[in-house]
N, C-alpha and C positions, 0 to 999 in steps of 0.2 A: 613502721610507724614514722615514715618520713614526714617531716613538717609538724610532728606532734611532740610535746614535751614528755619525756619518759617518766617524769614524776607524776603525770596524770594517768599512767597505765593502770594502777590499781583501781582508781575510781571509775575509769572506763570499763574495766573488767566487771566490776560489781554492777554498773548500770546495764551493761550488755546482758549479764546473767539475769538480772531482774526482768528485762524485756523479753528474753527468750524463754525463761522458765517460770515466770510469774511468782517470784519470791526472792528471798535473800539467800546468798551463799552461806554455807557453814564454815568454809575456810577459804583463804586467799593466799596464793603463792606467787612470788615474782622472782625472776632470774635475769641477770644482765646478758646481753648478747656476747658472743665470744667468737674469735676467729684465730686460727693457727696460721701465722704468716708462712711458716715452712714446717715440714715434718708431719703432715697428716699420717696417722697410723704408725708413726715410728716411735712415739713416746713410750709405748709399752714394749717396744723392741730395743730399748736402750739407745734410741736415736735422739737427735736434737730437735727441739721444738721451740717456737716462740709464740705462745698464746697471749692474747690481750683482750680486755673487755671492750665492747662497743657501747655507744650511748643508747642503742635500742634495748628495749626490755620486753620480756614475755611475761604476761600476767595470766594466771589461771584461777578462776573462781569455781568452787565445787560445793556440792551438797549431795548426800546419799539419796537414791531413789529406790522405791520398792522393786523387788525382783533382782535377778542376777543380770543386770545390764548397765551399760554406760550410755548416756546421751552426751555427745560432744558437739559443741557449736563453735565455729570459727568466725569471728567478726571479719577477719581479713578475707577469708574465702567465701563468706556469706553462705555457709553450708552447715547442715546438721547431719551427724552420723550416729547411728545406733550400733553399739558394740555389745555383743552378748557374751556372758561368761558361761561355762568355763573355757570355751574355745577362744575367746577374745579375738574373733575375726570380724572385720567390718562387713556391713551388708554388701552384697554383690555389686550394687550400683555405685557404692562409695569408693573413692580413691584417696581423698585428702585425709581421711581419718586414720590412715594406716600408721602414721607417726604416733598418734595417741595409743593405738593398739600395741605397738612395740614397746612403748614406755610403760604402759599399764602392766 
């Protein structure tokens, strides 16, 4: 979100959701960016870490859809991915939706 105010992220997520899915989201979640200065993957091995928040924000707007599937759209990637349950694997042509698959 370079050049954009992170406080606008929720409103932008709702607007993008409305454009892509022709309706309002049922829920909206936001989370600050985070970086580990040192110690990636050592925090759970009793190592030292120095995490801190970044000014960037991730905002996610959601609404249930009929059937056992997820439709994921990224404004940054300008791409939509369909993920089917129960296997939760992205469509073969999609690569950017993999993070959403792993989180779901």
